[in-house]
N, C-alpha and C positions, 0 to 999 in steps of 0.2 A: 656520647655522653657518659661520664663516669658514674657507675651505680653507687648507691648509698653505701652498700657493703664495701666496695672498693675504696671509697673515701675513708671509711672507718679503718680499713686495713692499712691504708697509707698513714693515717693519724697515729696508729700504733707503731708502724715502722719508723716514722719520723722521730718518735720518742726514743726508740732504740738507737737510731742513727745519731741523734743529737748527743746522746751519752757517749757513744763510741768515739765520735769525732773529737769530743772534748778531751777524752783520755789521750788520744793520739796527738792532737795539736798542742796540748799543754806540755806533753813530754818533749816535743820538738822545741817549744818555746823555752823550756828549761835549759836546753842545750845552748840557746842563743842569748840567754840572760847575761847581762854585763857585770854581774857581781855585786857583792855587798849585802849585808843583812841589817836589820834594825839596830843591832848593837855592835856590828863589826863591818865597817865599809871597806875593809881591806881584802875581803875574799874576792877571788877572781872569777867565780862561777856561781851557779845556782846550787845552794847547799840544801838538799832535800829536807833535812830535819830542822833547818833554821830559816828557810825562806818560805813565806806564805805564797799561796796561789796568786794573791793580789799583787805580789811583787813583780810577777810576770807582766802585769798590766801597767806598770809605772812607765811614764814617758822617759824618765831619767832613773837609772838604777841607783841603789843605795851607794854604789861606788862613785857616783857622780858622772858616770859615762852615759851618753845617750843610749836608750834602750828600745829604739824604734821597731826593730823586727819582732822582738818578743812582745812588745806592746800591741802591735797590729795583730799578731797571731792570737793573743789572749782576748783582745776585744772581739775579734771575729768569732772565735770558738765559743766564748761564753754567750755571745749574742745568739748564736745558732742554737746552743743548748736551751736557752730561755725560749726562743721563738718556736722550736720544735716541740717543746713540752706543752704549749698552749693547745694545739689541736687535740692532743691526747686527752686532756682534761675536759675539753668540750664534749667529746664523744663518750668518755668513761661512764657517765651516769646511765647510758642506755642499757648497760648490763644489769641494772638493778631496778628497772622500772616496775617489775612485778612486785617488788617489796614496797608497797605504798607507805608504810609507816617509817621508812628510812629516808624518805625524800629530802627532809631537811638536812640530814647528815651528808648524803652524797652531793646534794646541790651546793651546800656550803663548802664541802671538801673540794669540789671542782672550781668554785670561785677562788678559793685560796690557792689552788694549783695554778690557775690562770694568772693570778696576781704574782705568784712566785716567778713565773716565766718573765713577766714584765720587770720585776725587781732584779732578776739576773741580768737583763739587758741594761738596767740602770747601773748595776755594779760595773758592767763592762765599759760604760761610757763616762764613768767618774773615776779616773785614775787616782790612786790614793796619794800620789805626790802632788796633785793639783787641787783636788776637791776632797780632802780627807774626811771631813765631817759628813758630807753628802754620801760619799762612798760607804762609810760605816753605817749610815742610816739604811741604805739599800741592803747592805749585808744583813743587818739585824732583821729588817722586814722580810727579806727573801727566805732566810733560813727559819725564821719564826713562823711564817705562813706555811711553808712546806711541812714543818713539824706538825702543825695543827691539822693540815690536810691529810697527812698520813694517819694520824690518830683517828680522825673521822672515818676514813675509808677502811681502816682496820676494823672498826666497830661494824661498819656496813657489811663487810665481807663475812665476818664471824656470824652475823645474824641472818645473812642471806643463804637460803638452802641450795641455791643453784650454782654458787661460785665456790671454787676449791678453797678451803681454809688455809692451804699452804701459803697463799698470797697475803692473807691477813697476818699470818705468822711472820712473813718477811717484812711487812709494814711495821709490825710490832717491834721486831728486833731493831729495825732502822730507827723507829721513834725513840727507843731506849738509848741508842747510841747518840742520836742528835740531842736528846734531853740531857744526857750525861755531859756532852760537850758544853752545853749552856751552863751547867753547874760548874764545870772546870773553869770557864771564863769568870765565874763569880768568886771562886774560892781558891784558885791556883795562885802561885807566886806571881809577882809583877813581871809582865812580859819584857821589861827592859833589862832583866837579868838573864844570864845564860840558861839557867834551869827553867825559868819561867817561859822564855821564848821557845825552848825545846818542847815543853809541855803544850803550849798553845799551837805550835806549828804541827807537831805530830798528831795532836788531837784533831786539828782541822783536816789534815790529809786523810786520817782514818774516817772521819765523818763524811767527807765529800765522796771518797771512793765507795763507801757503804751506800750513800745516797744514789750514786751512779749505778751501782750493781742492782739496787732495789728497783730503780726506774727501768732498767733493762729487763729484769725478771717480770715486772708488772706489764711491760709492753708485750712480751711473749705470752704472758698469761691471758691478756685481753685478746690477742690474736687467736689463741686456741678456742675462745668462746664464739668466734665468728664462723659462719658457714664457709666451707671451702670454695 
């Protein structure tokens, strides 16, 4: 029988693995993407600064060519990222149980983290070229919920005497970057222009890679708290 501590270690490890596999598999999916952007269907490949991550999950690329291999890779990798995040947020509160006054913060933070994992899976299974509205709703819910979760856990760690504040700082920096991206979405130029699309896509890449790095750091941080 697997001990409780080993289950907790596996939950932390899965969170790290989920992030790393997403970086690797989306990089491969970019290589196989069949071309085209929102404003230029003539491009023959994935253009890092003009194609969203979600373009990888289209069943048909913006070029009009079937995008099957990239679509499958993106659906699988994003689903794994979402699914592997859920166990981590289930066990994360155990590190703060001695801080009774923070229960509402970390309990809510974990609920939001679990929901984020579910929303990521929702994004994966709603290709933007087929169910664009539902896809956008899952995107908004997913990144909105993780932003709130990160803010709550930053507060918890700053107030907890037993958890290194380094991890609260990482959460805070990540929250600032995510919040800035939401502001960019509200006030930047129209995404249907070359400049607007560039700002949206580069901002999205920066936000997601920051979020992935943050999750990896938090996974290792939680592992350090567990007995050997």
